[in-house]
Structures are given as structure tokens and as C-alpha cells.
LOVEXLUM-675213 format. One line per 3 residues: number of its first residue (from 1); their letters; for each residue x, y, z of N, C-alpha, C. Coordinates in steps of 0.2 Angstrom, whole numbers, m for minus. Example, Ala and Ser with C-alpha at 12.3 -4.5 7.8 and 13.67 -1.06 7.14 Angstrom:
residues 2
1	AS	66,m28,39,62,m22,39,66,m16,39; 64,m11,35,68,m5,36,64,0,39
//
This chain:
residues 476
1	MRS	220,176,350,217,170,348,210,171,346; 207,176,350,200,177,349,199,181,342; 203,186,341,203,189,335,204,185,329
4	HRG	209,180,330,210,175,324,204,171,323; 200,169,328,194,165,327,189,169,324; 189,175,326,184,180,322,185,181,315
7	AVS	192,181,313,193,182,306,191,176,302; 193,170,305,191,164,302,184,163,301; 180,165,306,173,165,306,170,170,301
10	ALA	173,176,300,171,180,295,172,178,288; 178,175,287,180,172,281,175,166,279; 173,162,284,169,157,282,162,160,280
13	HES	160,165,284,153,168,282,153,171,275; 159,173,273,159,176,266,162,171,261; 163,165,263,167,160,259,164,159,252
16	LLV	157,159,251,155,158,244,156,164,240; 155,170,242,157,176,239,164,176,237; 169,174,241,176,174,240,177,169,234
19	VVF	174,163,235,176,158,230,173,160,223; 167,163,222,165,166,216,169,171,213; 172,176,218,176,181,216,183,178,213
22	AGF	185,173,217,191,169,215,190,166,207; 184,164,206,183,162,199,184,167,194; 181,173,196,182,179,192,189,181,191
25	LGV	193,181,196,200,182,195,203,177,190; 201,170,191,203,165,186,202,167,179; 196,170,178,194,172,171,198,178,169
28	AAI	200,182,174,204,188,172,211,185,170; 214,180,173,220,178,172,220,175,165; 215,171,163,214,168,156,214,174,151
31	LVP	211,179,152,210,185,147,216,190,147; 221,189,151,226,194,152,229,194,145; 231,189,141,234,190,134,229,194,129
34	YQL	223,195,131,218,198,126,216,205,129; 219,207,134,217,214,136,218,219,131; 224,219,127,225,224,122,222,222,116
37	SSD	217,227,114,213,226,107,213,232,104; 208,233,99,208,239,95,207,246,99; 203,245,104,202,251,109,208,253,112
40	GWF	212,248,115,218,250,119,223,253,114; 224,250,108,229,253,104,227,260,102; 221,261,101,219,268,99,220,273,105
43	ALV	219,270,111,220,275,117,228,277,117; 232,272,115,239,273,115,241,278,110; 238,277,104,240,281,98,237,288,99
46	AGR	231,289,102,228,296,103,232,299,109; 233,295,114,237,298,120,244,301,117; 247,297,113,254,299,111,253,306,107
49	LVA	248,306,103,247,312,98,245,318,103; 241,317,108,240,323,113,246,325,116; 250,320,119,256,322,122,261,325,118
52	HNG	262,324,112,267,327,107,264,333,103; 258,333,101,256,338,97,250,342,100; 247,340,106,242,344,108,235,341,106
55	LPH	230,344,108,223,341,106,222,341,99; 219,336,96,218,336,89,211,339,88; 210,342,82,204,345,80,201,342,73
58	HDT	206,340,69,204,337,63,209,331,62; 206,326,58,209,319,58,215,320,54; 221,317,56,227,316,52,230,309,52
61	LAA	226,305,55,228,298,56,226,293,50; 220,294,47,217,290,42,216,293,36; 217,290,30,216,293,23,208,294,22
64	LTA	204,289,24,197,290,22,194,296,25; 196,298,32,193,303,36,198,309,36; 203,309,32,207,315,33,204,322,33
67	GRE	206,326,37,203,333,37,196,333,41; 193,328,42,186,328,45,187,330,53; 182,334,55,182,336,62,183,330,67
70	WVD	188,330,71,189,325,76,189,328,83; 184,326,87,183,328,94,186,322,98; 191,323,101,194,317,105,191,318,112
73	QQW	185,317,113,182,318,120,185,315,125; 188,309,124,192,305,129,199,307,130; 201,313,128,208,314,128,212,313,134
76	LGH	208,315,140,212,314,146,213,306,148; 208,302,146,209,295,147,214,292,143; 214,295,136,220,292,132,227,295,134
79	LAI	227,301,137,233,303,139,236,299,145; 231,297,150,233,293,156,236,287,154; 232,283,149,235,277,147,241,277,143
82	YGL	242,282,139,249,283,136,254,285,141; 252,289,146,257,290,152,259,284,156; 255,279,156,256,273,160,261,269,155
85	EVA	260,269,149,265,265,144,272,268,145; 272,275,145,279,278,146,282,276,152; 278,276,158,281,275,164,283,267,165
88	GGL	279,263,163,280,256,164,279,251,158; 277,253,152,276,249,147,270,245,147; 269,241,142,262,238,141,260,233,147
91	RLI	265,230,150,263,226,156,260,230,162; 262,236,163,259,240,168,252,242,166; 251,244,160,244,245,157,239,239,158
94	IGL	242,234,156,237,228,157,236,226,164; 241,226,168,240,225,175,236,229,179; 236,236,177,232,241,181,225,240,178
97	NVL	224,238,172,217,237,169,214,232,172; 217,226,173,214,221,177,212,223,184; 217,227,187,215,229,194,209,233,194
100	LVV	209,238,189,203,242,189,196,239,188; 196,234,183,190,230,182,188,226,188; 193,222,190,192,217,196,190,221,202
103	GAL	193,227,203,191,231,209,184,234,208; 182,236,202,175,238,202,170,233,204; 171,227,201,166,222,203,166,220,211
106	AAA	172,221,213,173,219,221,170,225,224; 170,231,222,167,237,226,160,236,225; 157,234,219,150,233,218,147,228,223
109	CAY	151,222,224,149,217,228,149,219,236; 154,223,237,155,226,244,149,230,246; 147,234,241,141,239,242,135,234,242
112	GRR	134,229,238,129,225,239,128,222,246; 134,220,249,133,217,256,131,223,261; 134,229,260,132,234,264,125,236,264
115	RGG	122,235,258,115,237,257,111,232,260; 113,226,262,109,221,266,109,215,262; 112,214,256,112,208,253,116,202,257
118	PPT	114,197,258,118,191,261,123,189,257; 129,186,259,134,184,255,133,179,250; 128,175,251,126,170,247,122,173,241
121	TVA	118,177,242,114,181,237,119,185,232; 123,189,236,128,193,232,132,189,228; 134,183,230,138,179,226,135,176,220
124	LVA	128,174,221,124,172,216,123,177,210; 122,183,212,121,189,207,128,190,204; 133,190,208,140,191,204,142,185,200
127	LLG	140,179,201,141,174,197,137,174,190; 131,176,191,127,177,185,130,183,180; 132,188,184,135,194,180,142,193,178
130	MLP	145,188,180,153,188,179,155,188,172; 152,183,168,155,182,161,152,188,157; 146,190,157,144,196,153,149,202,155
133	FAA	150,203,162,154,209,164,161,208,161; 164,202,161,171,201,159,171,202,151; 166,200,148,166,201,140,165,208,139
136	AAF	162,212,143,161,219,141,167,224,144; 169,222,150,174,226,153,181,225,152; 183,219,152,190,217,151,192,219,144
139	GVR	198,223,144,200,226,138,203,233,139; 209,234,138,211,241,139,208,246,135; 205,251,138,202,257,135,200,262,140
142	AQS	198,268,138,197,273,142,191,272,147; 187,268,145,181,266,149,183,262,155; 189,259,155,191,255,161,192,260,167
145	LVY	194,266,165,195,271,170,189,273,174; 183,272,172,177,275,175,173,270,179; 175,263,179,171,258,182,171,260,190
148	LPF	176,261,193,176,262,200,173,269,201; 174,274,198,170,280,199,163,279,198; 161,275,194,154,273,193,151,270,199
151	VLL	154,266,202,152,263,208,152,268,214; 157,272,214,157,278,219,151,283,218; 150,284,211,144,289,210,137,286,212
154	VAL	136,280,210,130,277,212,129,276,220; 135,275,223,134,274,231,133,281,234; 136,287,231,134,293,233,127,295,232
157	LAR	125,294,226,118,296,224,113,292,228; 114,285,229,109,281,232,108,282,240; 113,285,243,113,286,250,107,290,252
160	PGV	103,288,257,97,291,259,99,298,262; 94,302,263,95,308,266,96,314,262; 97,320,265,99,326,261,106,326,258
163	VTW	107,328,252,113,329,249,116,335,252; 122,335,255,126,340,258,129,344,252; 131,350,254,135,354,249,141,351,247
166	NRT	145,348,252,151,345,250,150,339,245; 144,335,246,143,330,241,141,332,235; 138,338,235,136,341,228,142,343,224
169	VVL	147,346,227,153,348,224,156,342,221; 157,337,226,160,330,223,157,327,217; 150,327,217,146,324,212,148,328,205
172	LAL	147,335,206,148,339,200,155,339,197; 160,339,202,167,338,200,169,331,197; 165,326,199,166,319,196,164,319,189
175	VAV	158,322,188,155,322,181,160,327,176; 162,332,179,167,337,175,173,333,173; 176,329,177,182,326,175,180,320,171
178	WAN	175,316,172,173,311,168,171,313,161; 169,319,160,168,322,153,174,322,149; 180,322,152,186,322,148,189,315,148
181	VHG	186,310,151,189,303,151,186,298,147; 179,298,147,175,294,143,168,296,141; 165,294,136,159,296,134,153,294,138
184	SAL	154,289,143,149,287,147,148,293,153; 151,298,152,149,304,156,142,306,155; 139,304,149,132,306,148,128,302,153
187	LAA	130,296,154,126,291,159,127,294,166; 133,296,168,134,299,174,130,305,175; 130,310,170,126,316,171,119,314,172
190	GLV	116,309,168,109,308,169,107,305,175; 112,301,179,110,298,185,110,304,190; 115,308,190,115,314,195,109,318,194
193	SLR	107,320,188,101,324,186,95,320,189; 94,314,188,89,310,190,88,310,197; 93,310,201,93,310,208,89,317,210
196	AAV	91,322,207,88,329,209,81,329,207; 79,326,201,72,326,198,68,322,203; 70,316,205,66,312,210,65,316,216
199	ALV	70,319,219,69,323,225,64,329,224; 65,332,219,60,338,217,53,335,217; 52,330,213,45,327,213,42,325,219
202	ETG	47,322,223,44,319,230,42,325,235; 46,331,234,44,336,238,39,341,234; 36,339,229,32,344,225,35,350,222
205	AKT	42,349,221,46,355,218,45,361,223; 43,360,229,42,366,233,48,367,238; 53,363,237,59,363,242,63,369,241
208	SER	66,372,246,70,378,245,77,376,244; 78,369,244,85,367,243,88,369,236; 92,374,236,95,375,229,100,370,227
211	KWW	102,366,231,106,360,229,103,356,224; 96,354,225,93,350,220,93,353,213; 91,359,213,91,363,206,98,363,203
214	LLL	103,364,207,110,364,204,111,357,202; 109,351,205,111,345,203,107,343,197; 101,346,196,97,344,191,100,347,184
217	VGP	102,353,184,105,356,178,113,356,178; 116,356,183,123,357,183,127,351,180; 125,345,180,129,339,177,129,340,169
220	WAC	124,343,166,124,344,159,129,349,157; 129,354,162,134,360,160,141,357,161; 142,352,166,149,349,167,151,345,161
223	LLA	146,343,157,149,339,151,152,344,146; 151,350,147,155,355,143,161,357,146; 163,355,151,169,356,155,175,353,151
226	SPY	176,354,145,181,351,141,184,356,137; 191,355,135,194,360,130,190,361,123; 186,356,122,182,356,116,176,360,116
229	QFH	174,361,123,168,365,124,162,363,120; 158,367,117,152,365,114,153,360,108; 159,359,106,160,354,100,159,347,103
232	VVS	159,346,110,158,339,112,151,337,111; 146,342,110,139,340,108,139,336,102; 143,338,97,143,334,90,146,327,91
235	YYG	151,327,96,153,320,97,148,315,100; 144,318,105,139,313,108,134,312,103; 132,317,98,127,315,93,130,310,88
238	RTA	136,310,87,139,305,82,140,298,85; 140,298,92,141,291,95,135,288,98; 133,291,104,128,289,108,121,289,104
241	FNP	120,293,99,114,294,96,115,293,88; 120,289,87,121,287,80,117,280,78; 112,281,74,108,274,72,112,269,68
244	SFA	117,271,65,121,267,61,125,262,65; 127,264,71,131,260,76,127,254,78; 121,255,80,117,249,82,115,245,76
247	AYL	115,248,70,113,244,64,119,239,62; 125,242,62,131,238,59,136,236,64; 136,238,70,142,237,75,139,232,81
250	SQW	142,227,82,139,222,87,140,225,94; 145,228,95,145,231,102,140,236,104; 137,239,99,132,244,100,125,241,99
253	APT	124,235,97,118,232,95,114,230,101; 108,229,101,104,227,107,106,220,109; 105,218,115,107,211,117,102,206,114
256	TFS	105,201,112,101,195,110,104,189,113; 100,183,113,102,177,117,108,175,114; 113,173,118,119,170,116,122,166,122
259	PIS	127,162,122,130,158,128,132,163,133; 135,169,131,138,174,136,132,178,139; 127,180,135,122,184,137,116,180,141
262	ASL	116,174,141,111,170,144,111,171,151; 116,171,155,116,172,162,114,180,164; 116,184,159,114,191,160,106,192,160
265	LVL	103,188,155,96,189,154,93,186,160; 95,180,163,92,177,169,93,182,174; 98,186,175,99,191,180,94,196,180
268	IFA	93,199,173,89,204,172,81,202,174; 80,196,171,73,193,173,72,193,181; 77,190,184,76,190,191,76,197,195
271	TVW	79,202,192,78,209,195,71,212,193; 69,211,187,62,213,186,57,209,191; 58,203,191,53,199,195,54,201,203
274	MLG	60,202,205,61,205,212,57,212,213; 58,216,208,55,223,209,47,222,210; 44,217,207,37,216,208,35,213,215
277	RAA	40,211,218,39,207,225,42,211,231; 47,215,229,51,218,235,52,225,234; 49,229,230,50,235,228,50,240,234
280	NLY	46,238,239,46,242,245,52,243,249; 57,238,248,64,239,251,68,244,248; 66,247,243,70,252,239,67,259,239
283	SVY	71,264,239,69,271,238,67,272,231; 63,277,229,61,278,223,67,279,218; 72,282,220,78,283,216,81,276,215
286	ERC	82,272,220,85,265,219,81,261,214; 74,262,214,70,258,209,72,260,202; 73,267,202,74,270,195,81,267,193
289	LLV	86,266,197,93,264,196,92,257,193; 88,253,196,87,246,194,84,245,187; 79,249,186,76,250,180,81,252,174
292	IGV	85,257,176,90,259,171,95,253,170; 97,249,175,101,244,174,99,239,170; 92,237,170,89,233,166,89,235,158
295	LLA	88,242,158,88,245,151,95,245,148; 100,246,152,106,246,149,108,239,147; 106,234,151,108,227,149,105,225,142
298	LLA	99,228,141,95,226,135,97,230,129; 98,236,130,99,241,124,105,240,120; 111,238,123,117,238,120,122,234,123
301	VRQ	126,230,120,131,225,123,136,229,126; 138,235,123,143,240,126,141,242,133; 135,242,135,133,244,142,132,238,147
304	WAF	134,232,145,134,227,150,137,228,156; 143,231,156,147,232,162,144,236,167; 141,242,165,138,247,169,131,243,172
307	AVL	128,239,168,122,236,170,123,231,176; 129,227,175,130,222,180,132,225,186; 136,231,186,138,234,192,132,237,196
310	LVT	127,240,192,121,243,195,117,237,199; 116,232,195,112,226,198,116,223,204; 122,222,203,126,219,209,126,223,215
313	MLA	125,230,214,125,234,220,118,234,224; 113,233,220,106,235,223,102,229,223; 102,224,218,97,219,218,98,213,223
316	PVG	104,212,226,104,206,231,99,206,237; 99,212,240,95,213,246,87,211,244; 85,213,238,78,212,236,77,205,234
319	IDH	82,202,230,81,195,228,81,191,234; 85,192,239,85,188,245,78,188,249; 76,195,249,69,195,253,64,192,249
322	AIR	64,192,242,59,189,238,59,181,239; 65,178,240,65,171,239,66,168,246; 68,172,251,70,168,257,64,165,261
325	KRP	65,159,262,60,155,266,61,154,273; 68,154,275,70,153,282,76,156,283; 78,158,289,84,161,291,90,157,288
328	PRP	96,161,286,102,157,284,105,154,289; 108,148,288,112,144,293,119,146,293; 122,146,299,129,148,300,133,144,295
331	APL	138,147,292,143,144,287,148,140,291; 149,134,288,154,129,291,161,132,291; 165,131,296,172,134,296,176,131,291
334	VGA	174,126,288,178,123,282,178,128,276; 173,132,276,172,136,270,178,141,270; 180,143,276,186,148,277,192,145,273
337	AIA	193,139,274,199,135,271,198,135,264; 192,133,261,191,133,254,192,140,251; 189,145,255,189,152,252,197,154,252
340	GIA	201,152,257,208,154,257,212,151,252; 210,145,250,214,141,245,212,144,238; 206,145,237,203,148,231,206,155,229
343	GSS	206,159,235,208,166,234,215,166,232; 219,162,236,227,162,235,228,160,228; 225,154,226,226,152,219,225,157,214
346	ALV	219,160,215,217,165,210,223,171,209; 225,173,215,230,178,215,237,176,212; 239,170,213,245,167,210,244,166,203
349	GIA	238,164,200,236,164,193,237,170,190; 234,176,193,235,183,190,242,185,189; 246,184,195,253,185,195,257,182,190
352	WAL	255,175,189,259,171,184,257,174,177; 251,175,176,248,177,169,252,184,167; 253,188,172,256,195,170,263,195,170
355	SGP	266,189,173,274,189,173,277,187,166; 273,184,162,275,182,155,278,187,151; 282,185,146,285,190,141,280,195,138
358	VAD	282,201,136,277,205,134,274,203,127; 278,199,123,276,196,117,270,191,118; 270,188,124,264,183,125,258,187,127
361	LTR	259,193,130,253,197,132,250,201,126; 254,201,121,251,204,115,251,199,109; 250,193,110,251,187,105,247,188,99
364	AYP	241,191,100,237,192,94,239,197,89; 244,201,91,247,206,87,254,205,86; 256,201,81,263,199,80,267,205,77
367	NAA	273,207,80,276,212,77,279,211,70; 280,205,68,282,203,61,277,205,56; 270,205,58,265,206,54,265,214,53
370	ADA	266,218,58,266,225,57,271,227,53; 277,224,54,283,226,50,282,225,43; 279,219,41,278,217,34,273,222,31
373	AAN	268,223,34,263,228,32,266,235,31; 270,237,35,273,244,35,278,244,29; 282,239,28,287,239,23,284,239,16
376	AAL	278,235,15,275,234,9,271,241,7; 268,244,13,265,251,11,270,256,9; 276,256,13,281,262,11,284,261,4
379	RSG	284,254,2,287,253,m4,282,255,m10; 276,253,m9,271,254,m14,268,261,m14; 268,264,m8,264,270,m7,257,270,m7
382	APV	254,264,m7,247,262,m7,244,263,0; 238,264,1,235,264,8,234,257,11; 234,257,17,234,251,21,227,250,24
385	YGG	224,244,23,218,242,26,219,237,32; 218,240,38,219,236,43,213,234,47; 208,237,45,201,236,48,201,239,55
388	VEY	196,238,59,195,241,65,200,237,70; 202,231,69,206,227,74,213,229,74; 216,230,68,223,231,67,226,238,66
391	TDW	221,242,63,224,249,61,228,253,66; 225,254,72,228,258,77,234,254,80; 234,247,80,240,244,82,246,245,77
394	LLW	244,245,70,249,247,65,252,254,66; 247,259,68,249,266,69,254,266,75; 252,262,80,256,262,87,263,260,85
397	RHP	264,254,81,270,251,80,274,255,75; 270,258,70,274,262,64,270,269,64; 272,274,67,269,280,67,269,283,60
400	ELA	274,281,56,275,284,49,269,282,45; 265,277,47,259,276,43,253,280,44; 254,285,48,249,290,49,247,294,42
403	GRV	240,294,41,238,296,34,238,291,29; 241,285,30,241,280,25,236,275,26; 234,274,32,229,269,34,222,271,31
406	VFD	218,267,30,211,269,27,207,272,32; 206,268,38,202,270,43,204,266,50; 201,269,55,203,265,61,196,264,66
409	VRY	197,264,72,192,262,77,187,268,77; 188,274,75,184,280,76,178,280,71; 173,275,72,168,275,68,164,281,68
412	ELL	164,285,73,160,292,73,163,297,67; 168,295,65,171,300,59,168,298,52; 165,292,52,163,289,46,156,290,44
415	RRS	154,291,38,147,292,36,144,285,36; 137,285,37,133,279,37,135,274,32; 135,277,25,136,272,20,143,269,20
418	EVK	148,273,23,155,270,24,155,265,29; 152,266,34,151,260,39,148,254,36; 143,255,33,140,249,30,144,245,25
421	RLV	148,249,21,152,246,16,158,242,19; 161,245,24,166,242,28,164,236,32; 158,236,34,156,230,37,154,224,32
424	LFD	152,226,27,151,221,21,157,218,19; 162,223,18,169,220,16,172,215,21; 171,216,27,173,211,32,170,205,31
427	AGT	163,205,29,159,199,28,161,196,21; 165,199,17,167,196,11,163,198,5; 159,204,6,155,207,1,158,213,m1
430	GID	158,215,m8,161,221,m10,169,221,m10; 172,215,m11,179,214,m10,182,218,m16; 179,219,m22,182,222,m27,182,230,m26
433	RPL	178,232,m22,178,240,m21,178,242,m13; 184,240,m10,185,242,m3,186,250,m3; 184,253,2,184,261,2,192,262,3
436	GSP	194,268,m1,201,270,0,206,267,m5; 203,262,m9,208,258,m14,214,256,m11; 214,252,m5,220,250,m2,224,245,m6
439	GVF	231,245,m5,235,241,m9,238,236,m4; 238,237,3,240,232,8,234,231,12; 234,224,14,228,222,19,231,218,24
442	VLD	229,220,30,230,216,37,224,214,39; 223,207,39,216,205,41,217,199,46; 211,198,50,211,193,55,208,187,51
445	PDV	212,181,51,209,175,47,203,172,51; 202,174,57,196,171,60,190,175,59; 190,181,60,184,186,59,183,188,52
448	ENQ	188,189,48,188,191,42,190,186,36; 188,180,38,190,174,34,187,175,27; 181,177,26,177,178,20,181,184,16
451	AVK	183,189,19,187,194,15,193,191,13; 197,187,17,203,184,15,202,180,9; 197,176,9,196,171,3,194,175,m3
454	GLR	190,181,m2,188,184,m8,194,188,m11; 199,190,m7,205,194,m10,210,189,m13; 210,183,m12,215,178,m14,217,179,m21
457	PDV	212,180,m26,214,180,m33,218,186,m35; 217,191,m31,220,198,m33,226,200,m29; 228,196,m24,233,199,m19,238,193,m18
460	RTV	244,195,m16,250,191,m14,251,191,m7; 250,185,m3,251,185,4,259,185,5; 260,190,10,267,191,12,268,189,19
463	YNT	263,188,23,263,185,30,257,182,32; 258,176,35,252,172,36,253,168,42; 249,169,48,249,165,54,242,165,56
466	EHA	241,161,61,234,160,64,231,167,67; 235,172,68,233,178,71,232,184,66; 236,184,60,235,189,55,238,187,49
469	VVA	235,190,43,236,189,37,238,196,33; 244,196,31,246,202,27,246,201,20; 243,204,16,242,203,8,243,210,5
472	VRD	247,209,m1,248,215,m5,245,214,m12; 241,219,m14,238,219,m20,242,219,m26; 241,214,m31,245,214,m37,245,220,m41
475	ES	250,224,m42,250,230,m46,249,229,m54; 250,223,m56,249,221,m63,241,221,m65
//
């Protein structure tokens, strides 16, 4: 009985955090049918290619980039996602993706509590970061595989005291594996190297600890622990340091005010304000991590997930110290009941969302549209324009279209002028001269409605729903 009362009291103490997290699970349930998008289909296509043909070195999938050097830096992540599809189908991939994303935020909240953040403050930080994190993190892709390792990496690096040899080996091994899973290995290597740099500066670089020097240089060498070896350097140059991405692609663009980014901007402002009032609560390295979290949030939409995880792990204790006027009051026991009901309802909602037919889980990608596009392309022999949204899905459904599609999600294979023209095409400009002279178009009527309107006089629509429009150019 005493243990039961203790459990109820503990649940009541954490009730607000549990309720907020139940809300996050509710968001996850709503987003289940939208988990598979362009990045997820590409991961499946690339994983299948690696499994059947080995590592690719030159592009064989798209007509516009045929023969260009292709470094599939994420080959291990793609292979893992394809392996999940072979083992359990798309439902397994989507369910595990939800588990990984939700688990990462839960782990960040747990670390925030362990670091000293009260449950109310951790809940507030998680609430502010919830929608931006969901917008950036939900969606099957290789990046989903590294969110939990990111939380582990930060926890290992932020731990005070001397770094042991065992921890050094774990950190370097983590970066080495990461370098084959996702390009954010650059961020991981930077965080490990920064930890060593801070230690060396604090000791005046007079320390005899060889581990710090190994951690300073080793992570960058671990990035080359890839079957592509030095060729991965060109991959990072074409992605992380490609100026055309920020200029033309929304996911790589700096953060601007929007309904989704508003709460993230509030959280970032609160973090900066807190650092001005409670910086003494943090080690020098933790302060660096918080500044990096702020920069990640502002520099690119694609980095929101890592920024929210960092801030959730570290900011609550400082924010609470900066605003706390009086000791927290004991949580009422009724909070345990509310938390239990909210948590149970959220779990039921997730289970119900994942239990639907596979067709409902991929409703934005109707099989009939892929079949109509493939039939038209094979009859006419003309290239297929599926845009970044549909091309890899077409390749997954119809592998025989390899080499017939114009381009896909791998923008790093495109030249700056090509990226610009494709973006303008989606906006309805340059309809008469799309790259690759496609004869079949698969377009999103919501996002590419201007392109659909511009093509109308010259094409014949063979499939048309709210999710996809398939049109064939009139050969006459």
C-alpha cells in the first residue's frame, strides 16, 4: 500500500509533464498518415538499391543527373529502413519512426528533470518546443535514427568530470557509426571536438590527458569511417555548405516567423534571457551547447529537432532559477488521475492510428496515380516529372522507371541553376521549359497548383484527385 501511494504521489508530481507529453502523443497520432514523405520513399529506394546492387557511386535513378557522382553517405540508415520494410512492411517503419521520435523527446525531458529542472518548467519547455519539433522530426527518414543517439551523445558530453577511456571509445564509435547513417554526423563530431577544446582551454592546454587531444581530432577522422572514405568530404560540401539550398529550399532556409515557429522563437528568446541571468548554473561546455541550440534553431528549419532536444535537456533548470519567486507547492493527488487518463488516452490514440489499413497510412500517395504515371511513361518513352515529393515514391512503386524520372530528392546532385529552375517550375514559372523535357507529370495540386494551371493547355489529365494530378503532354 505504501509503495502504491508513493507511485501515485510521484505521478501527481510529474502530472503536468505527463499531460504535455500525452498531447505530444496526440499530435503524433494525428500525423501518422503523413509519416511517409519524399525522404522516406527515398530511403526505401536507396536502401533497396544498396541491398540488391551494393553501394552506388554514380546516379542511375534520374535522367537529369545520370552518371553524376553519387555518394550515399546515409547508406546504413537507408539499408536499415529498407530492412524494416522487408521484415514488417510500411506499418513497422511508421510505428518505429513514431517510437524513435517520441522516445527522443521523452529522453530529453528525462535528462532535463535529472539536470535539476522541475517538472512544471520541463513541461513548459517541452510544450513550447513540441510543434516545431513535430514539424521537423516526424517523417520517416534516416535522420530519425539519430535523435536518440543525439540525446545520449549530449548526456555523455555534458557529464562533469574527467572523460574516461571507456567513454572516449564510446563517443568516437558513436560518431563513426553516425557517419554512415546521417549527415548530422558533422554536428556530432563538432560537439565532441568542442568538448575537448573547452577542456584544453580551461586547463591552459597543459594537461597531459591524451584523451582530450584524441577527442579534439578523432571525431573528424571518424567522419571518414565510411566505405566512401574521402569522397564523403564532397558530399558534405554539396549539402551542409551548399548556398543554393538556403536560397531555394524551405527546409534549409533560416527560421522566419510563422505560426509553427512562433513558440520556438519564444523558447529561444527565453533561453538567451536565462543565460544572462543564470549562466553560473552551467559549465562552460553546457553554455556552449545552449548557444549552439539557439543557433541551430535560427539558422535552418531542418535543424529545429536538434535545437529543441538541446534546449529541453539543458534550459529548464536555468529558466526555473531565473523566474522562481517561491518554492513550488506540492502537486494535488488529483493530478495523478488526470495524468493517467491523458497518458492512457494518448497511447490508445497512437495504437488506433497505427492499426488502420496501410492505404490509409499512405493516403497522400495513391497507388492508382503511380500506376497511371508508369503506364503513360512506358507507353510514350518520355521522362517523368514527379518533383521532389513524388519521384522516389514512383521509383519505389515502379522500379522500372529508374533512369526515366527527371530528378528526385537528392538536390546535392543538382547544379545551382537546375535547383533554381525546378523551384521556379513548381511556382508556375518556366512551365514551357522544364528540365529534362518530361512528357508525364505527377504534381501535388496543393503545393504545385500554379504549375498544374500553367500546364493545362498543353497536357491531358489522366488522373486527378485531391492528392495527386497525373498529366501527359500532348504529342501533337
